[in-house]
Rosetta silent file (secondary structure, phi, psi, omega in degrees, C-alpha in Angstrom):
SEQUENCE: MTIGPGFNDRIQVRKRRHIDVCLSEAVQYQTVTTGLERYRLPYNALTQTDLARIDLGVEFLGKRLRAPVLIGAMTGGSELSGTINRHLAAAAQALGVGMMLGSQRIMLGDESVRSFHIRDVAPDVLLIGNIGLAQLSLQAVPALRRALESVGADALAVHTNPLQEAVQHEGDTDFTGSLGRLREVVDAIGYPVLLKEVGHGIGAIAAKTLTGIGVAAVDVAGAGGTSWARVEQFVRYGSVTDLGLAEWGIPTAQALVEVRSVLPAVPLVASGGIRTGMDAAKAIALGADVVAVAQPLLVPAIESAAAVEEWLARFIAELRVCLHGCGAPDVAALRAGGVDEVYSHR
SCORE:     score description
SCORE:     0.000 S_00000001
   1 L     0.000  136.888 -177.263  114.838   12.254  -58.700 S_00000001
   2 L   -98.357  127.927  179.350  118.103   13.662  -59.560 S_00000001
   3 L  -106.836  111.695  178.861  118.561   15.555  -62.791 S_00000001
   4 L   -74.245  166.652  172.928  122.070   15.816  -64.062 S_00000001
   5 L   -48.982  137.290  179.631  123.774   18.626  -65.974 S_00000001
   6 L    69.719    2.800 -165.658  122.515   18.919  -69.540 S_00000001
   7 H   -66.880  -53.996 -175.010  119.647   16.391  -68.917 S_00000001
   8 H   -64.153  -33.553  174.290  116.852   18.717  -70.282 S_00000001
   9 H   -61.140  -45.499  179.251  118.950   19.707  -73.324 S_00000001
  10 H   -61.386  -43.535  176.098  119.454   16.135  -74.217 S_00000001
  11 H   -53.919  -49.823 -176.310  115.717   15.377  -73.842 S_00000001
  12 H   -62.991  -38.254  178.401  114.972   18.337  -76.076 S_00000001
  13 H   -70.127  -38.958 -178.459  117.293   17.194  -78.793 S_00000001
  14 H   -61.991  -51.292 -174.815  115.904   13.685  -78.620 S_00000001
  15 H   -60.781  -41.118 -178.388  112.220   14.892  -78.888 S_00000001
  16 H   -62.978  -38.279 -174.350  113.206   17.032  -81.967 S_00000001
  17 H   -67.493  -42.692  178.959  114.994   14.008  -83.553 S_00000001
  18 H   -56.503  -48.221 -169.654  111.698   11.922  -83.029 S_00000001
  19 H   -63.213  -48.885 -176.321  109.595   14.590  -84.748 S_00000001
  20 H   -58.219  -44.358  178.622  112.166   14.800  -87.684 S_00000001
  21 H   -62.773  -45.786 -170.290  112.342   10.930  -88.106 S_00000001
  22 H   -68.176  -29.601  179.825  108.548   10.544  -87.948 S_00000001
  23 H   -82.388  -23.062 -172.342  108.215   13.250  -90.766 S_00000001
  24 H  -118.585  -12.644  179.356  110.984   11.898  -93.033 S_00000001
  25 L  -115.720  161.693 -179.615  111.307    8.151  -92.539 S_00000001
  26 L   -78.281   82.640 -174.461  109.176    5.064  -93.031 S_00000001
  27 L   -93.648   -9.212 -176.098  108.321    4.654  -89.332 S_00000001
  28 E   -82.552  157.514  178.943  105.058    2.653  -89.680 S_00000001
  29 L   -55.750  146.815 -173.790  104.999   -1.105  -89.363 S_00000001
  30 L  -106.195  -37.114 -175.085  105.810   -2.574  -92.752 S_00000001
  31 L  -119.807  -10.875  177.491  104.581   -6.196  -92.313 S_00000001
  32 L  -107.501  127.426  175.477  102.289   -6.095  -89.271 S_00000001
  33 L   -97.436  177.787  177.246   98.832   -4.635  -89.583 S_00000001
  34 L   -69.747  -31.888 -178.081   96.247   -3.491  -86.922 S_00000001
  35 L    95.868   -8.254  177.128   94.291   -6.698  -87.587 S_00000001
  36 H   -63.566  -23.199 -173.866   91.150   -4.459  -88.077 S_00000001
  37 H   -74.517  -15.173  176.857   90.920   -5.335  -91.666 S_00000001
  38 H   -79.813    3.014 -177.201   89.788   -8.856  -90.576 S_00000001
  39 E  -130.684  151.464  172.944   86.416   -7.561  -89.308 S_00000001
  40 E  -127.685  145.209  170.238   83.475   -5.844  -90.866 S_00000001
  41 L   -70.447  142.631  178.955   80.802   -3.813  -89.282 S_00000001
  42 L   -74.152  109.816 -179.103   77.275   -5.330  -89.798 S_00000001
  43 L   -76.777  142.440  178.811   75.754   -3.107  -92.465 S_00000001
  44 L  -126.408  101.544 -168.510   72.064   -2.392  -92.010 S_00000001
  45 L   -73.560  -17.817  179.460   70.246   -1.330  -95.069 S_00000001
  46 L  -115.829   45.551  174.359   67.086   -0.652  -92.981 S_00000001
  47 L   -56.145  149.225  174.472   68.574    1.424  -90.288 S_00000001
  48 L  -112.848   27.847 -179.603   66.172    3.480  -88.230 S_00000001
  49 L  -100.287  159.092  168.178   68.632    6.142  -87.352 S_00000001
  50 L  -110.153  116.668 -164.046   68.916    9.648  -88.332 S_00000001
  51 H   -53.580  -42.780 -175.740   72.459   10.659  -89.364 S_00000001
  52 H   -63.744  -24.278 -173.608   72.087   14.278  -87.904 S_00000001
  53 H  -105.851    9.367  174.046   70.968   12.846  -84.592 S_00000001
  54 L   -57.785  126.219 -176.565   73.666   10.191  -84.049 S_00000001
  55 E   -98.762  108.405  177.298   74.973   10.757  -80.596 S_00000001
  56 L   -88.796    1.682 -174.149   78.808   10.318  -80.413 S_00000001
  57 L   -69.537  142.350  171.527   79.134   11.741  -76.860 S_00000001
  58 E  -143.524  163.551  169.304   80.732    9.588  -74.167 S_00000001
  59 E   -98.321  125.957 -179.113   82.063    9.928  -70.599 S_00000001
  60 E  -147.529  133.274 -179.567   85.605    9.125  -70.222 S_00000001
  61 L    48.558   36.160  173.665   87.937    9.638  -67.085 S_00000001
  62 L    90.277   -0.594 -175.297   85.276   11.962  -65.457 S_00000001
  63 E  -133.678  155.926  178.434   84.761   14.295  -68.420 S_00000001
  64 E   -91.742  129.721  170.391   82.201   14.455  -71.300 S_00000001
  65 E  -105.009  146.364  169.162   83.703   14.150  -74.991 S_00000001
  66 L   -80.768   -9.890  171.356   81.608   15.124  -77.825 S_00000001
  67 L  -151.540  148.246 -173.989   83.111   12.203  -79.677 S_00000001
  68 L   -84.026   65.018 -173.657   85.013    9.179  -78.382 S_00000001
  69 E  -134.730  133.691  166.670   88.366   10.478  -79.642 S_00000001
  70 E  -111.431  128.530  158.512   91.652   11.333  -77.960 S_00000001
  71 E   -68.155  121.956 -176.263   94.563   13.028  -79.559 S_00000001
  72 L   -67.543  169.250  176.997   97.208   10.732  -78.739 S_00000001
  73 L   -69.213  135.847 -172.722  100.446   11.453  -76.975 S_00000001
  74 L  -130.582  -59.241 -172.428  102.801   12.829  -79.392 S_00000001
  75 L  -158.594  172.489  173.250  105.640   15.111  -78.241 S_00000001
  76 L   170.823  153.632 -178.230  106.993   17.718  -75.832 S_00000001
  77 L   118.776  -41.400 -169.390  110.197   19.344  -74.641 S_00000001
  78 L  -102.735  162.387 -177.412  111.333   21.155  -77.801 S_00000001
  79 H   -56.795  -50.275  177.213  110.224   24.508  -79.222 S_00000001
  80 H   -54.834  -42.289  179.141  108.475   22.849  -82.168 S_00000001
  81 H   -51.738  -36.773 -179.894  106.777   20.552  -79.644 S_00000001
  82 H   -67.887  -42.097  178.358  105.101   23.696  -78.114 S_00000001
  83 H   -65.073  -48.503  179.772  103.701   24.739  -81.459 S_00000001
  84 H   -51.649  -44.835 -174.851  102.470   21.236  -82.190 S_00000001
  85 H   -68.356  -35.214 -179.831  100.797   20.909  -78.805 S_00000001
  86 H   -70.255  -27.947  177.752   99.124   24.274  -79.014 S_00000001
  87 H   -77.953  -44.544 -179.847   97.631   23.458  -82.432 S_00000001
  88 H   -70.748  -25.221  177.789   96.378   20.135  -81.370 S_00000001
  89 H   -70.366  -42.375  177.262   94.960   21.599  -78.161 S_00000001
  90 H   -57.027  -49.219 -178.654   92.995   24.329  -80.119 S_00000001
  91 H   -68.287  -29.520  173.221   91.517   21.664  -82.287 S_00000001
  92 H   -66.468  -44.341  173.370   90.590   19.570  -79.356 S_00000001
  93 H   -64.298  -40.805 -179.033   88.744   22.336  -77.756 S_00000001
  94 H   -62.437  -27.318 -167.091   86.890   23.247  -80.968 S_00000001
  95 H  -109.696   -7.775  176.687   85.755   19.689  -81.475 S_00000001
  96 L    75.583   35.241  175.659   85.180   18.680  -77.762 S_00000001
  97 L  -109.228  177.947  179.341   87.592   15.740  -77.825 S_00000001
  98 E   -93.074  173.950 -176.067   90.473   14.827  -75.428 S_00000001
  99 E  -149.458  135.490  173.338   94.184   15.290  -75.637 S_00000001
 100 E  -109.965  123.825 -176.950   97.135   13.319  -74.277 S_00000001
 101 L   -74.217  154.818  169.041  100.343   15.154  -73.639 S_00000001
 102 L   -73.536  171.372  179.634  103.770   13.557  -74.568 S_00000001
 103 L   -38.184  125.614  178.668  106.114   12.519  -71.834 S_00000001
 104 L  -104.330   29.265 -178.968  106.548   15.140  -69.144 S_00000001
 105 H   -54.580  -42.691  176.058  109.704   13.666  -67.756 S_00000001
 106 H   -53.174  -25.402 -175.551  111.475   16.964  -68.632 S_00000001
 107 H   -88.778   -5.245 -177.505  109.094   18.848  -66.272 S_00000001
 108 H   -75.014  -11.633  172.186  110.039   16.842  -63.187 S_00000001
 109 L  -107.413  -12.276 -174.709  113.053   19.134  -62.790 S_00000001
 110 L  -157.337   91.822 -179.087  111.337   22.264  -64.187 S_00000001
 111 L   -67.618   -4.810 -178.466  107.541   22.708  -64.357 S_00000001
 112 L   -82.510   -5.289 -179.407  107.805   25.919  -66.276 S_00000001
 113 L   -57.087  112.748 -166.456  108.760   24.098  -69.603 S_00000001
 114 H   -66.157  -22.729 -167.918  106.338   25.845  -71.813 S_00000001
 115 H   -72.857   -3.108  175.940  105.598   23.299  -74.592 S_00000001
 116 H  -107.138   -1.196 -174.969  103.166   21.493  -72.341 S_00000001
 117 L   -98.804  106.900 -170.027  101.139   24.552  -71.232 S_00000001
 118 L  -132.967    5.259 -173.219   98.031   24.739  -73.470 S_00000001
 119 L   -64.731  -24.759 -178.819   95.169   25.431  -71.120 S_00000001
 120 L   -68.865  -24.357  173.372   94.891   28.928  -72.412 S_00000001
 121 L   -95.865  -19.133 -174.734   93.802   27.592  -75.776 S_00000001
 122 L  -133.723   66.223 -173.452   92.040   24.515  -74.514 S_00000001
 123 L   -66.482  -22.949 -167.321   90.342   25.382  -71.093 S_00000001
 124 L  -103.079  -21.230 -169.806   87.690   22.672  -71.351 S_00000001
 125 L   -69.095  145.915  165.312   89.324   19.575  -72.866 S_00000001
 126 L   -57.464  109.972  177.228   90.166   16.323  -71.108 S_00000001
 127 E  -103.696  123.113 -169.175   93.912   16.759  -70.601 S_00000001
 128 E  -119.315  113.067 -178.771   95.926   13.733  -69.853 S_00000001
 129 E   -69.517 -179.439 -167.550   99.413   14.258  -68.514 S_00000001
 130 E  -158.339  136.020  175.284  102.134   11.666  -69.298 S_00000001
 131 E  -151.595  150.796  179.327  105.193    9.900  -67.592 S_00000001
 132 E   -82.513  150.617  179.340  107.149    6.809  -68.334 S_00000001
 133 H   -68.906  -32.557 -179.632  106.739    3.669  -66.095 S_00000001
 134 H   -66.297  -20.431  176.380  110.544    3.306  -66.094 S_00000001
 135 H  -104.292    4.491 -176.252  110.804    6.748  -64.335 S_00000001
 136 L   -76.343  130.549  173.230  107.879    6.135  -61.973 S_00000001
 137 L  -154.036  164.156  174.885  108.524    5.992  -58.227 S_00000001
 138 L   -60.231  -41.390 -170.176  106.864    6.959  -54.963 S_00000001
 139 L   -72.671  -27.293 -174.280  109.629    9.569  -54.494 S_00000001
 140 L   -82.458   -9.702 -179.421  108.922   11.233  -57.779 S_00000001
 141 H   -51.473  -47.732  179.055  105.159   11.725  -56.808 S_00000001
 142 H   -61.310  -38.077 -179.796  105.560   15.274  -55.495 S_00000001
 143 H   -75.261  -34.721 -175.149  107.448   16.606  -58.610 S_00000001
 144 H   -75.022  -32.187  175.772  105.051   14.727  -60.900 S_00000001
 145 H   -67.278  -37.766  177.146  102.003   16.071  -59.093 S_00000001
 146 H   -60.670  -43.666  176.554  103.522   19.605  -59.465 S_00000001
 147 H   -62.442  -41.458  176.270  103.944   19.020  -63.224 S_00000001
 148 H   -66.313  -47.818  173.172  100.482   17.854  -63.568 S_00000001
 149 H   -58.052  -47.578 -178.276   99.020   20.791  -61.661 S_00000001
 150 H   -55.822  -23.970  178.135  101.118   23.271  -63.676 S_00000001
 151 H  -101.522   -6.070  174.909   99.446   22.128  -66.924 S_00000001
 152 L    77.752   29.805 -176.036   96.014   21.774  -65.463 S_00000001
 153 L   -64.132  155.726  173.211   95.847   18.045  -66.238 S_00000001
 154 L  -103.817  -13.596 -175.232   92.835   15.917  -65.412 S_00000001
 155 E  -159.579  175.068 -178.079   94.533   12.546  -65.461 S_00000001
 156 E  -126.887  124.730  165.528   97.936   10.821  -65.758 S_00000001
 157 E   -92.193  136.061 -179.887   98.969    8.500  -68.500 S_00000001
 158 E  -114.240  121.769 -178.725  101.813    6.131  -67.502 S_00000001
 159 E  -101.954  131.548  171.405  103.491    4.668  -70.665 S_00000001
 160 L  -111.593  124.062 -158.512  105.215    1.437  -70.606 S_00000001
 161 L  -148.859   51.517 -178.284  107.634    0.968  -73.431 S_00000001
 162 H   -57.174  -31.612  177.806  110.314   -1.644  -72.556 S_00000001
 163 H   -67.527  -46.309  174.346  111.006   -2.389  -76.290 S_00000001
 164 H   -59.393  -43.629 -177.118  111.526    1.304  -77.230 S_00000001
 165 H   -70.978  -28.306  172.787  113.681    1.967  -74.282 S_00000001
 166 H   -67.097  -34.084  173.949  115.778   -1.086  -75.080 S_00000001
 167 H   -78.501  -33.937 -175.607  116.461    0.146  -78.592 S_00000001
 168 L   -65.514  136.950  175.884  116.938    3.744  -77.585 S_00000001
 169 L   -54.264  120.941  178.316  120.406    5.159  -77.059 S_00000001
 170 L    60.840   32.437  178.846  120.907    5.277  -73.203 S_00000001
 171 L   -75.575  160.480  176.225  117.293    4.182  -72.636 S_00000001
 172 L   -81.644  112.961 -165.463  115.893    3.210  -69.293 S_00000001
 173 L  -113.789   -4.142  174.111  115.970   -0.585  -69.387 S_00000001
 174 L   -94.442  108.790  178.120  115.356   -1.657  -65.779 S_00000001
 175 L  -105.610    6.785 -174.148  111.667   -2.477  -65.337 S_00000001
 176 L   -65.832  137.269 -176.080  112.130   -4.615  -62.327 S_00000001
 177 L    71.747    0.193 -175.638  109.618   -3.627  -59.515 S_00000001
 178 H   -65.164  -24.117  175.908  107.744   -1.400  -61.832 S_00000001
 179 H   -69.385  -47.204 -176.520  104.233   -3.046  -61.101 S_00000001
 180 H   -60.634  -39.695  176.389  104.746   -2.401  -57.434 S_00000001
 181 H   -62.902  -37.626  179.101  105.753    1.194  -58.025 S_00000001
 182 H   -59.330  -42.848  177.008  102.775    1.643  -60.353 S_00000001
 183 H   -56.253  -53.138 -176.803  100.527    0.457  -57.556 S_00000001
 184 H   -64.248  -38.610  179.229  101.974    2.907  -55.058 S_00000001
 185 H   -69.215  -35.759  172.910  101.692    5.802  -57.406 S_00000001
 186 H   -54.167  -45.089 -173.987   98.130    4.897  -58.402 S_00000001
 187 H   -68.465  -39.370 -163.303   97.271    5.092  -54.536 S_00000001
 188 H   -94.264  -25.973 -165.561   99.288    8.326  -54.011 S_00000001
 189 L   -79.388  -21.078  172.819   99.031   10.646  -56.977 S_00000001
 190 L    82.046   10.463  176.213   95.493   11.922  -56.533 S_00000001
 191 L  -131.478  159.487  166.550   94.632   11.668  -60.444 S_00000001
 192 L   -65.355  138.845 -176.391   93.147    8.858  -62.478 S_00000001
 193 E  -112.668  122.743  174.596   95.900    6.781  -64.041 S_00000001
 194 E  -107.615  124.853  166.270   95.639    5.411  -67.551 S_00000001
 195 E   -87.881  135.637 -167.612   98.232    2.775  -68.420 S_00000001
 196 E  -139.846  162.102  162.019   99.345    2.809  -72.095 S_00000001
 197 L   -98.487 -177.602  169.888  101.874    1.178  -74.437 S_00000001
 198 L  -113.898    4.978  178.165  103.382    3.319  -77.146 S_00000001
 199 L   143.011    6.317  172.779  102.651    1.200  -80.078 S_00000001
 200 L  -107.801   -2.825  165.864  103.825   -2.348  -79.466 S_00000001
 201 L   101.094  140.317  154.952  100.631   -3.471  -77.786 S_00000001
 202 L  -111.543  132.067 -175.756   99.320   -4.665  -74.397 S_00000001
 203 L  -119.385 -164.132  179.053   97.843   -8.091  -74.404 S_00000001
 204 H   -55.505  -42.277  177.344   96.550  -10.611  -72.116 S_00000001
 205 H   -62.620  -47.805  179.664   99.766  -11.385  -70.267 S_00000001
 206 H   -76.662  -27.633  175.874  100.334   -7.803  -69.235 S_00000001
 207 H   -63.466  -34.339 -176.728   96.703   -7.195  -68.557 S_00000001
 208 H   -63.606  -29.556 -177.057   96.468  -10.079  -66.046 S_00000001
 209 L   -79.234   -2.153 -177.347   99.175   -8.396  -64.035 S_00000001
 210 L   -91.511  -12.034  175.920   97.065   -5.187  -63.662 S_00000001
 211 L   -55.112  124.223  178.806   94.403   -6.904  -61.611 S_00000001
 212 L    90.163  -13.306 -175.627   94.024   -5.093  -58.359 S_00000001
 213 L   -76.699  -22.796  168.844   96.307   -2.301  -59.178 S_00000001
 214 L    87.633   21.464  171.652   93.527    0.153  -59.704 S_00000001
 215 L   -61.691  148.077 -176.530   94.277    1.878  -63.031 S_00000001
 216 L   -82.783  -21.834 -177.056   91.390    3.971  -64.237 S_00000001
 217 E  -167.257  161.766  169.714   91.809    2.961  -67.972 S_00000001
 218 E  -127.827  131.940  166.216   94.069    1.113  -70.396 S_00000001
 219 E  -101.894  106.545 -171.755   95.414    2.118  -73.761 S_00000001
 220 L   -66.775  -20.318  177.189   96.204   -1.028  -75.610 S_00000001
 221 L    27.211   66.168 -172.753   98.346    0.900  -78.165 S_00000001
 222 L   -76.847  173.310 -177.333   98.756   -2.016  -80.555 S_00000001
 223 E   -88.031  154.607 -173.056  101.028   -2.586  -83.329 S_00000001
 224 L   126.697  -10.054  172.417  100.050   -1.547  -86.873 S_00000001
 225 L  -105.622 -121.408  171.332  100.763    2.135  -86.632 S_00000001
 226 E   -82.954  133.568  177.670  103.946    3.691  -85.771 S_00000001
 227 L   -91.763  110.316 -179.293  106.718    1.360  -84.599 S_00000001
 228 H   -82.089  -13.986  164.499  108.724    3.128  -81.919 S_00000001
 229 H   -69.433  -31.929 -179.919  111.435    0.512  -82.119 S_00000001
 230 H   -78.493  -32.950  171.084  111.794    1.433  -85.819 S_00000001
 231 H   -58.663  -51.165 -170.316  111.782    5.259  -84.765 S_00000001
 232 H   -77.263  -24.381  169.131  114.568    4.649  -82.384 S_00000001
 233 H   -65.848  -44.394  177.762  116.666    2.670  -84.833 S_00000001
 234 H   -60.740  -46.399  178.058  116.405    5.567  -87.202 S_00000001
 235 H   -61.168  -46.823 -175.953  117.364    8.023  -84.482 S_00000001
 236 H   -73.703  -43.050 -168.433  120.290    5.865  -83.210 S_00000001
 237 H  -120.235  -15.566  178.723  121.665    4.407  -86.456 S_00000001
 238 L    88.666   -0.369  178.330  120.125    6.286  -89.281 S_00000001
 239 L  -160.453  168.850  177.919  118.517    3.162  -90.628 S_00000001
 240 L   -86.301  117.057 -177.330  116.567    0.087  -89.449 S_00000001
 241 L   -94.567  -24.136  177.672  119.177   -2.513  -88.276 S_00000001
 242 L  -136.555   94.142 -176.780  116.971   -5.026  -86.897 S_00000001
 243 H   -56.238  -37.506 -178.051  113.608   -5.713  -88.741 S_00000001
 244 H   -58.846  -42.527  179.870  112.513   -8.195  -86.161 S_00000001
 245 H   -70.172  -48.030 -175.584  112.535   -5.601  -83.473 S_00000001
 246 H   -57.338  -29.385 -174.622  111.089   -2.961  -85.685 S_00000001
 247 L  -104.288   14.744 -168.480  108.213   -5.286  -86.566 S_00000001
 248 L  -100.165  128.655  178.888  107.509   -6.738  -83.166 S_00000001
 249 L   160.483  170.707 -176.371  104.224   -6.222  -81.293 S_00000001
 250 L   -91.359  109.213  170.199  100.572   -7.227  -80.557 S_00000001
 251 E   -43.928  140.203 -176.832   98.111   -6.011  -83.449 S_00000001
 252 H   -49.236  -54.669 -179.076   95.615   -3.453  -82.184 S_00000001
 253 H   -52.765  -55.596 -179.276   92.568   -5.716  -82.841 S_00000001
 254 H   -54.421  -46.810  176.180   94.180   -8.635  -80.962 S_00000001
 255 H   -58.941  -42.925  177.090   95.241   -6.458  -78.118 S_00000001
 256 H   -59.291  -55.649 -177.686   91.660   -5.079  -77.761 S_00000001
 257 H   -59.531  -38.096  179.686   90.035   -8.442  -77.602 S_00000001
 258 H   -70.996  -39.677 -179.061   92.576   -9.886  -75.172 S_00000001
 259 H   -70.873  -33.665  178.795   92.562   -7.026  -72.748 S_00000001
 260 H   -72.220  -30.013  179.380   88.765   -6.662  -72.792 S_00000001
 261 H   -74.329  -28.867 -179.569   88.487  -10.444  -71.971 S_00000001
 262 H   -84.163  -46.155 -168.761   90.929  -10.119  -68.974 S_00000001
 263 L  -118.274   71.821 -169.527   89.683   -6.594  -67.770 S_00000001
 264 L   -73.185  -14.434  179.281   86.042   -6.552  -68.621 S_00000001
 265 L  -103.199   -3.927 -175.325   85.083   -3.490  -66.459 S_00000001
 266 L   -87.170  119.210  178.130   88.113   -1.416  -67.185 S_00000001
 267 L   -53.065  133.466 -179.559   87.669    1.528  -69.775 S_00000001
 268 E  -118.053  139.885  167.715   89.857    0.891  -72.865 S_00000001
 269 E  -103.377  133.300  171.626   91.445    3.180  -75.439 S_00000001
 270 E  -103.049  119.421  168.089   92.222    1.722  -78.875 S_00000001
 271 L  -136.283  174.669 -173.421   95.252    3.307  -80.490 S_00000001
 272 L    93.879   91.842 -175.838   97.908    2.135  -82.927 S_00000001
 273 L    80.680    8.737 -179.481   97.075    2.480  -86.508 S_00000001
 274 L   -77.662  111.296 -169.612   93.713    4.027  -86.106 S_00000001
 275 L  -111.531  -32.594 -172.100   93.346    5.941  -89.361 S_00000001
 276 L  -136.799  166.477  178.828   89.849    6.273  -90.380 S_00000001
 277 H   -60.421  -39.060  173.966   86.365    6.533  -88.851 S_00000001
 278 H   -57.559  -40.634  178.601   85.728    2.899  -89.939 S_00000001
 279 H   -63.275  -40.678 -178.794   88.892    1.885  -88.014 S_00000001
 280 H   -70.349  -33.037  178.953   87.492    3.768  -84.955 S_00000001
 281 H   -65.204  -49.878  178.610   83.983    2.091  -85.384 S_00000001
 282 H   -57.568  -47.576 -172.200   85.535   -1.438  -85.618 S_00000001
 283 H   -68.653  -36.236 -171.990   87.697   -0.784  -82.437 S_00000001
 284 H   -73.155  -47.340 -176.583   84.708    0.421  -80.359 S_00000001
 285 H   -64.355  -17.931  174.234   82.622   -2.665  -81.509 S_00000001
 286 H   -86.791   -7.932  174.783   85.618   -4.869  -80.366 S_00000001
 287 L   136.070   -4.509 -179.091   85.579   -3.371  -76.962 S_00000001
 288 L   -74.373  143.723  171.142   87.114    0.149  -76.937 S_00000001
 289 L   -84.766  -41.461  177.441   85.516    3.038  -75.145 S_00000001
 290 E  -140.445  169.992  174.905   87.409    5.633  -77.047 S_00000001
 291 E  -125.666  160.136  172.588   90.088    5.694  -79.733 S_00000001
 292 E  -131.809  149.258 -178.077   93.288    7.824  -80.014 S_00000001
 293 E  -135.340  141.684 -176.066   95.005    9.011  -82.997 S_00000001
 294 L  -131.819  -73.841 -171.727   98.501   10.547  -83.232 S_00000001
 295 H   -48.826  -46.568 -178.284  100.781   10.096  -86.188 S_00000001
 296 H   -62.031  -16.602 -176.411   98.316   11.332  -88.842 S_00000001
 297 H   -94.512   -3.916 -179.631   97.964   14.635  -86.974 S_00000001
 298 H   -62.305  -52.824  175.860  101.678   15.448  -86.988 S_00000001
 299 H   -57.223  -52.740  174.921  101.941   17.230  -90.297 S_00000001
 300 H   -61.275  -27.015  177.512   98.704   19.197  -89.749 S_00000001
 301 H   -74.037  -22.706 -179.425   99.845   20.195  -86.234 S_00000001
 302 H   -84.117  -24.447  179.422  102.954   21.684  -87.526 S_00000001
 303 H   -80.555  -54.487 -174.493  100.861   23.622  -90.066 S_00000001
 304 L  -170.560  163.948  178.141   97.910   25.007  -88.051 S_00000001
 305 H   -71.550  -33.600  179.199   95.161   24.336  -85.513 S_00000001
 306 H   -70.426  -29.964  174.142   92.725   24.523  -88.443 S_00000001
 307 H   -66.149  -39.345 -178.530   94.482   21.829  -90.283 S_00000001
 308 H   -66.746  -47.753 -173.558   94.328   19.513  -87.286 S_00000001
 309 H   -63.509  -35.961  177.702   90.623   20.381  -86.809 S_00000001
 310 H   -66.309  -33.644 -176.387   89.887   19.676  -90.502 S_00000001
 311 H   -76.461  -43.313  171.929   91.464   16.260  -90.322 S_00000001
 312 H   -56.397  -43.238 -179.744   89.683   15.366  -87.103 S_00000001
 313 H   -60.771  -47.165  174.563   86.357   16.654  -88.253 S_00000001
 314 H   -57.699  -46.825 -178.220   86.533   14.329  -91.202 S_00000001
 315 H   -61.505  -45.872 -172.369   87.519   11.456  -89.139 S_00000001
 316 H   -74.078  -30.722  174.467   84.664   11.973  -86.667 S_00000001
 317 H   -54.286  -50.811 -177.394   82.167   12.491  -89.703 S_00000001
 318 H   -57.388  -43.846 -176.053   83.228    9.104  -90.998 S_00000001
 319 H   -62.483  -41.704 -175.192   82.702    7.523  -87.535 S_00000001
 320 H   -63.201  -47.143  178.431   79.177    9.006  -87.462 S_00000001
 321 H   -62.380  -31.618  176.407   78.335    7.505  -90.807 S_00000001
 322 H   -60.482  -46.143  177.626   79.513    4.128  -89.564 S_00000001
 323 H   -62.817  -43.508 -179.103   77.133    4.170  -86.645 S_00000001
 324 H   -62.240  -38.388  179.855   74.276    5.339  -88.942 S_00000001
 325 H   -74.079  -18.452  175.211   75.043    2.515  -91.492 S_00000001
 326 H  -105.792    6.274  171.815   75.020   -0.226  -88.829 S_00000001
 327 L    84.495   24.584 -169.585   71.866    1.036  -87.131 S_00000001
 328 L  -110.673  116.785  176.554   73.570    2.219  -83.843 S_00000001
 329 L   -79.236   -9.054  168.940   72.026    5.680  -82.567 S_00000001
 330 E  -162.082 -177.897 -170.488   74.902    6.075  -80.209 S_00000001
 331 H   -68.317  -41.147  176.580   78.291    4.690  -79.073 S_00000001
 332 H   -55.207  -36.552  178.573   76.758    2.478  -76.463 S_00000001
 333 H   -67.974  -36.656 -179.293   74.649    0.752  -79.079 S_00000001
 334 H   -63.027  -44.154 -170.070   77.692    0.290  -81.237 S_00000001
 335 H   -83.539  -18.932 -168.573   79.588   -1.325  -78.397 S_00000001
 336 H   -56.436  -38.524 -177.665   76.547   -3.322  -76.980 S_00000001
 337 L   -89.591    6.352 -178.907   76.932   -6.396  -79.078 S_00000001
 338 H    50.636 -139.006 -178.927   80.739   -6.529  -78.803 S_00000001
 339 H   -75.188   -6.488  176.699   82.402   -8.722  -81.278 S_00000001
 340 H   -67.842  -26.162 -179.520   79.039  -10.266  -82.009 S_00000001
 341 H   -86.256    4.894  169.556   78.363   -7.114  -84.215 S_00000001
 342 L  -136.129  162.451  179.586   81.314   -8.010  -86.510 S_00000001
 343 E  -131.202  149.953 -174.831   82.427  -11.047  -88.172 S_00000001
 344 E   -75.383  138.943 -178.148   85.867  -12.315  -88.880 S_00000001
 345 L  -125.512  102.827 -175.193   87.031  -12.161  -92.491 S_00000001
 346 L  -106.289    0.000    0.000   89.947  -14.535  -93.072 S_00000001
């Protein structure tokens, strides 16, 4: 992969603009919801569980998590990104949850970029590296492997974001052959590969094309949280110029149901508008193995690791109450009935 002059500087500026826009503008979906509000957990007034003994622990991508929670991919490349990532990582270590890095594209030309190096504060967490599908190729594997090794990653997330790239100024818009390249990299990289969207959703159509490719997990990253088409319009134009693009996507609940039906044995991450423990419990009951949270942690992550830990601890406590209230002693019990354990509310 050839990196031109000023490439890293341009990425750093764009990453900082992403942070600024997410802090100052209305970047959440305005008309599309996650769809989770259509479902209710079955409340059990005669639960036989002990709240203190609810087991939230799960195995995911070969590591044990104390709760089925990942800190979602957020940022990387700028100085502020380094502060954010270190605060997120320290909280993940304290709570025993996983963490996904932002895109490491900038590291393909320089593995020393410090904003991704967090193992000193989070030696034990499940750490998932990140690269874009549009940048993925067999030729990039050696540089990508070095980037993953340099940060001590346990797995690789490949994000597919054709809508975001199409709206982004000078985005990568050629996705032809990307499935073949994904298959090649999955076979060659030597790390478990998780495929994810960035917030516009993976549904049945996309999931069917993954059959036989060998991804270790899928993050459906549905609509209902942050719209990256909306973010990129703010970055590029200073306002939302096309509401249709900004509101386009597959709602998180729908994405979960569709992908689970197509890929019944593949571990799933639910992200995209997951904001409460109840959201997380519903997503798991709909077929997710773990959930991921990003946008609500941005402001706490700028403040301190303690602020991130406080937000996540409350989120996890709410999830524990949800299991207790529906009579599930552990995450497997919550998932066991699938959508039979919830009912559609229209």
